[in-house]
C-alpha positions in Angstrom: -13.9 14.3 -17.1 -15.0 12.0 -14.4 -14.9 8.2 -14.7 -16.6 5.6 -12.6 -17.0 1.9 -12.8 -20.1 -0.3 -12.1 -20.0 -4.1 -12.1 -23.0 -6.4 -12.4 -22.5 -10.0 -11.6 -24.9 -13.0 -11.8 -23.9 -14.0 -8.3 -23.8 -11.9 -5.2 -20.5 -10.4 -4.1 -19.7 -7.7 -1.5 -19.5 -4.1 -2.7 -15.9 -3.0 -2.9 -14.8 0.6 -3.0 -11.9 1.0 -5.3 -9.9 4.2 -4.8 -6.9 5.8 -6.3 -7.2 4.7 -9.9 -4.6 6.9 -11.4 -5.3 8.5 -14.7 -2.9 8.2 -17.6 -2.0 11.3 -19.6 -1.2 9.7 -23.0 -2.4 11.8 -26.0 -1.7 9.4 -28.8 0.0 6.1 -27.8 3.3 5.2 -29.4 4.9 8.6 -30.1 7.3 10.5 -27.8 5.6 13.8 -28.6 2.3 12.3 -27.6 2.9 12.4 -23.9 1.5 15.2 -21.7 4.0 16.1 -19.1 4.8 13.3 -16.6 7.5 12.9 -14.0 10.3 10.4 -13.8 12.5 9.7 -10.8 16.3 9.3 -11.4 17.7 7.6 -8.4 21.5 7.3 -8.0 22.3 6.6 -4.4 25.4 4.4 -3.8 26.6 2.6 -0.7 28.9 0.3 -2.7 31.1 1.0 -5.7 30.4 4.4 -7.2 30.6 4.6 -11.0 30.4 8.4 -11.0 27.9 8.4 -13.9 25.1 10.2 -12.1 25.7 13.6 -13.6 26.0 12.3 -17.2 23.0 10.0 -16.7 20.8 12.8 -15.5 21.9 15.0 -18.4 21.0 12.3 -20.8 17.5 11.8 -19.5 17.1 15.6 -19.3 17.9 16.0 -23.0 14.9 13.8 -23.8 12.8 15.5 -21.2 13.2 18.9 -22.8 12.4 17.5 -26.2 9.5 15.3 -25.3 7.8 17.1 -22.4 8.5 15.2 -19.2 10.2 16.2 -16.0 13.1 14.3 -14.4 13.5 14.5 -10.6 17.0 13.6 -9.3 17.4 11.8 -6.0 20.8 10.7 -4.7 19.7 10.3 -1.0 16.5 8.1 -1.2 14.3 10.9 0.2 11.8 10.5 -2.7 11.0 7.1 -1.3 9.8 8.5 2.1 6.1 8.1 1.3 4.1 6.0 -1.2 2.1 9.0 -2.1 5.3 10.8 -3.3 6.4 7.8 -5.3 3.1 7.5 -7.0 3.7 10.8 -8.8 6.3 9.1 -11.0 5.6 7.2 -14.2 9.0 5.3 -13.9 11.6 5.0 -11.2 15.2 4.6 -12.6 18.0 3.0 -10.6 20.9 4.4 -12.5 24.2 2.8 -11.4 23.0 2.5 -7.8 25.0 0.1 -5.6 25.1 -1.6 -2.2 22.5 -2.7 0.3 22.4 0.3 2.7 20.6 3.0 0.8 16.9 2.7 1.5 15.4 2.2 4.9 13.0 -0.7 5.5 10.1 1.8 5.3 11.4 3.3 2.1 11.7 -0.2 0.6 8.2 -1.0 1.6 6.9 2.1 -0.1 8.7 1.1 -3.3 7.2 -2.4 -3.2 3.7 -0.8 -2.8 4.5 1.5 -5.7 5.3 -1.5 -8.0 2.4 -3.5 -6.7 0.1 -0.7 -7.6 1.3 -0.4 -11.2 4.6 1.5 -11.1 7.4 0.8 -13.5 11.2 0.3 -13.0 14.4 0.8 -15.0 17.7 -0.5 -13.8 21.1 0.4 -15.4 24.3 -1.6 -14.9 25.1 -1.6 -11.2 21.4 -1.7 -10.3 22.1 -5.4 -10.2 24.9 -4.8 -7.6 22.2 -3.2 -5.5 20.5 -5.4 -2.8 22.1 -8.6 -4.0 19.9 -11.7 -3.7 20.5 -14.0 -0.7 21.3 -16.9 -3.0 24.0 -14.9 -4.9 27.6 -16.0 -4.4 26.5 -18.4 -1.6 26.9 -15.9 1.2 23.2 -15.6 2.3 23.6 -11.9 3.1 20.7 -10.5 1.2 18.5 -7.9 3.0 15.8 -7.3 0.3 15.4 -10.3 -2.0 12.2 -8.9 -3.4 14.2 -6.3 -5.3 16.2 -8.9 -7.4 13.3 -11.2 -7.7 10.7 -8.7 -8.8 12.2 -5.6 -10.6 16.0 -6.0 -11.3 15.8 -9.7 -12.1 19.5 -10.2 -11.4 22.3 -10.0 -8.9 25.9 -9.8 -10.3 28.4 -12.4 -9.5 30.8 -11.3 -6.7 34.3 -12.4 -7.7 35.1 -11.7 -10.5 32.2 -9.3 -11.1 32.9 -8.6 -14.8 35.3 -8.6 -17.7 37.9 -5.8 -18.0 36.4 -2.4 -18.4 37.0 -1.8 -22.1 36.1 -5.2 -23.5 34.9 -5.3 -27.1 32.2 -8.0 -27.7 29.2 -8.7 -29.7 25.6 -8.4 -28.5 22.6 -10.3 -30.1 18.9 -9.7 -30.1 17.1 -12.4 -28.2 13.5 -11.3 -28.8 13.4 -9.8 -32.3 10.9 -7.1 -32.7 10.8 -6.1 -29.0 10.3 -2.3 -28.8 13.4 -1.9 -26.6 15.6 -3.1 -29.5 14.0 -0.8 -32.2 17.2 1.3 -32.7 19.9 -1.4 -32.2 21.7 -3.3 -34.9 21.7 -7.1 -34.7 24.5 -8.0 -34.0 25.7 -4.9 -32.1 29.5 -4.6 -31.4 30.1 -2.7 -28.2 32.9 -1.8 -25.8 31.7 -2.5 -22.2 32.4 -4.0 -18.9 30.3 -7.2 -19.1 28.9 -8.5 -15.9 29.0 -12.2 -14.9 26.0 -14.1 -13.5 27.2 -17.7 -13.0 27.4 -17.5 -9.2 25.0 -14.5 -8.9 21.3 -14.6 -9.4 18.9 -14.5 -12.4 15.2 -14.5 -12.1 13.3 -16.9 -14.4 10.3 -14.4 -14.5 12.1 -12.1 -17.0 12.3 -12.3 -20.8 15.8 -11.8 -22.2 16.0 -9.3 -25.0 19.7 -8.8 -25.4 22.6 -11.2 -24.9 26.4 -10.9 -25.2 28.4 -13.7 -26.9 31.2 -15.5 -25.3 33.6 -13.1 -23.6 36.5 -15.4 -22.6 37.5 -18.9 -21.7 35.9 -19.3 -18.2 32.6 -20.9 -17.6 31.2 -17.6 -16.5 32.2 -16.1 -19.8 29.6 -18.1 -21.7 26.9 -16.2 -23.7 24.6 -14.5 -21.2 21.9 -11.9 -20.6 22.7 -8.2 -20.9 19.1 -6.9 -20.9 15.8 -8.4 -19.9 12.2 -7.2 -19.3 9.1 -8.1 -17.5 5.4 -7.2 -17.5 4.7 -6.8 -13.8 1.6 -8.3 -12.1 0.5 -4.9 -10.9 0.3 -3.5 -14.5 3.7 -1.8 -14.7 6.8 -3.0 -16.4 10.5 -3.7 -15.5 13.6 -3.2 -17.6 17.2 -3.9 -16.6 20.4 -3.7 -18.6 23.9 -4.7 -17.4 25.3 -2.2 -19.9 26.3 1.4 -18.8 29.6 1.1 -16.9 31.5 4.0 -18.4 30.4 7.6 -18.4 31.0 7.5 -22.2 27.8 5.5 -22.5 25.8 8.6 -21.4 27.7 11.2 -23.3 29.0 9.8 -26.7 27.6 6.3 -27.2 24.6 7.0 -29.4 23.6 3.3 -29.7 23.5 2.9 -25.9 21.5 6.2 -25.5 19.0 5.1 -28.1 18.6 1.8 -26.4 17.8 3.4 -23.1 15.5 5.9 -24.7 13.5 3.1 -26.4 13.4 1.2 -23.1 12.0 4.3 -21.4 9.4 4.7 -24.1 8.4 1.0 -23.6 8.1 1.6 -19.8 6.0 4.7 -20.3 3.6 2.7 -22.5 2.9 0.1 -19.8 -0.8 -0.6 -19.7 -1.0 0.1 -16.0 1.5 3.0 -15.8 0.8 5.2 -12.7 0.8 8.9 -13.7 -0.5 11.7 -11.6 -4.0 13.1 -11.9 -6.1 12.5 -8.9 -8.6 9.9 -7.8 -11.5 7.9 -9.0 -14.0 6.2 -6.7 -15.7 3.1 -8.0 -18.1 0.4 -6.8 -17.5 -3.1 -7.9 -20.7 -5.0 -8.7 -20.6 -5.9 -12.4 -19.2 -5.8 -15.9 -19.8 -2.2 -17.0 -17.5 0.8 -17.3 -19.1 4.3 -17.1 -17.9 7.8 -17.4 -19.1 11.3 -17.1 -17.7 14.0 -19.4 -18.6 17.6 -18.9 -16.8 18.6 -22.1 -17.6 17.9 -25.7 -15.4 14.9 -26.1 -16.0 11.7 -28.0 -14.9 8.6 -26.0 -13.3 5.4 -27.2 -13.3 2.3 -25.0 -10.1 0.2 -25.5 -9.1 -3.2 -24.3 -5.7 -4.9 -24.1 -5.4 -7.8 -26.5 -3.3 -10.9 -26.2 -0.3 -9.3 -27.9 -0.2 -6.4 -25.3 -1.8 -3.8 -27.7 -4.7 -1.5 -26.9 -7.5 -2.1 -29.3 -10.7 0.0 -29.7 -13.8 -1.9 -28.9 -16.4 0.9 -29.0 -16.8 4.6 -29.6 -19.4 6.9 -28.0 -20.5 10.5 -28.7 -19.8 13.2 -26.2 -21.5 13.1 -22.8 -22.0 10.6 -20.1 -22.0 7.0 -21.3 -21.6 3.4 -20.2 -20.1 0.4 -21.9 -20.9 -3.2 -21.2 -17.9 -5.4 -21.2 -18.0 -8.8 -22.9 -16.1 -12.0 -22.3 -16.0 -14.9 -19.8 -15.6 -12.9 -16.7 -11.9 -12.6 -17.3 -9.8 -9.8 -15.7 -9.3 -7.7 -18.8 -7.5 -4.3 -18.7 -9.8 -1.6 -20.1 -9.4 2.1 -20.5 -11.4 5.1 -21.9 -9.8 7.6 -24.3 -11.5 10.9 -25.1 -11.0 13.1 -28.1 -10.2 15.9 -28.8 -7.5 15.9 -26.3 -6.9 19.1 -24.4 -3.4 19.8 -22.9 -3.2 19.2 -19.2 -6.5 17.3 -18.8 -6.5 13.6 -18.0 -7.7 11.5 -20.9 -7.2 7.8 -19.9 -8.2 5.5 -17.1 -7.0 1.9 -16.6 -9.7 -0.3 -15.1 -9.4 -4.0 -14.2 -12.5 -6.1 -13.9 -12.6 -7.6 -10.4 -12.9 -11.3 -11.4 -10.1 -13.8 -11.6 -8.1 -14.6 -14.7 -9.3 -17.7 -16.6 -7.9 -20.9 -15.2 -6.3 -23.2 -17.7 -7.4 -26.8 -17.7 -4.0 -28.7 -18.0 -4.4 -32.2 -19.2 -2.0 -34.9 -20.1 -2.2 -34.1 -23.8 -3.4 -30.5 -24.1 -4.2 -27.3 -22.3 -7.7 -25.9 -22.7 -9.8 -22.9 -21.7 -13.1 -22.3 -23.6 -13.3 -18.6 -22.7 -10.1 -17.9 -24.6 -11.2 -19.2 -28.0 -10.0 -16.9 -30.9 -7.7 -15.0 -28.5 -4.2 -14.5 -29.9 -1.5 -16.3 -27.9 2.2 -16.7 -27.9 4.4 -19.2 -26.0 8.1 -18.4 -25.1 10.8 -20.5 -23.7 13.1 -19.3 -20.9 15.4 -17.7 -23.5 12.5 -15.5 -24.7 12.2 -17.4 -28.0 8.8 -17.9 -29.5 8.0 -21.7 -29.6 4.3 -21.4 -30.5 1.8 -18.7 -31.5 -1.6 -18.3 -33.1 -5.2 -18.0 -32.0 -6.7 -20.1 -29.3 -9.1 -22.8 -30.4 -11.6 -25.0 -28.7 -9.0 -27.8 -28.8 -6.6 -25.6 -26.9 -2.8 -26.0 -27.0 -1.2 -29.4 -27.4 1.5 -30.0 -24.8 3.8 -31.3 -27.5 4.0 -27.7 -28.9 5.7 -26.6 -25.7 9.5 -26.5 -25.3 11.0 -28.9 -22.8 11.2 -27.4 -19.3 9.5 -24.1 -18.3 7.4 -22.1 -20.8 5.6 -18.8 -20.6 2.1 -18.5 -22.2 0.8 -15.0 -22.8 -2.8 -14.7 -23.8 -5.7 -12.4 -23.1 -3.6 -9.9 -21.1 -2.4 -12.7 -18.8 0.8 -14.7 -18.4 1.0 -18.3 -17.3 4.0 -20.5 -16.5 3.7 -24.0 -17.8 6.2 -26.9 -17.5 6.5 -29.6 -20.0 
């Protein structure tokens, strides 16, 4: 199956050649058994404290790999980061109890940044936040790669003390009920763990908190705090970090922890822009039409990402070469084509972004408006990830009084906006 994209605009723009649209291999979205074989990078290099969990962590991910048809590649040297082309074969890159700031070279770090920019996804476990600490953390201005904490990990652990005692029993609470990463976890969840501190560390406001531990002691840094957060990345991938996972027991006998990591991995693999291997598509950008050429007898369904982050069918076509005209107000809507029946080993999906800017909000003194978004589902979160407003966008827009004091995140039409009240 070959896919190509044509764009027709009412105003003249230069022709742009878009290369390296990576095809996604999903068979039926939402089921572990639905994935054709993909590759995941398990990275465990340490130049700081070594938790010695790499063998158990790899074994945990490999158990799921055998059962659900994906391949785990282990890297404890950073060699897999040597080229962007090599990184782009991985659906997710996992930093499992990495530590320190001396592992990756500047060139390797640049390759990883490009991987994320182009739609890659990241998972960080425990000491992944003790990896490339942010310059503002602990007041020592020694960071060498602030992009890492700001963009993918979302956190840098406090320096002294770093954490509670190793076997500290505390209670964890869901912060974003219904989030897929929490699907298998009780609320509350009582867990033995070494709980990290953030007070003098770094936390990025770009992330949505999904799991929080209650008070762990009498110091100010023992206050309730984030233990897992997530982010939809601008490039189309996703980021997940959890501060849990100190002891090797997490990876061998703690079924709740293992289910949590498994569900987080599934959420990352379902990222709308996940980069999975399958070759290259060439496209010319001149308009609002997506076309495909199918040499097999496959019906095609065109799907678009709605305001709640779900893929929704918008049209179905009989087998053969077809084109679909996209509707809307020129917004940058993620679109893909899925063909049926699926044949094992053949690419079935393509993610395509329209090359026009996202709709700009008109922010007034009393309300926020955007006529192109009318009837689009929306949700507003505060910085704790709690929903403060939701519904369908109207011509009247969103009254500012519906926002929480301070910074809010509005998600609508596949886009995210930060609004301060």
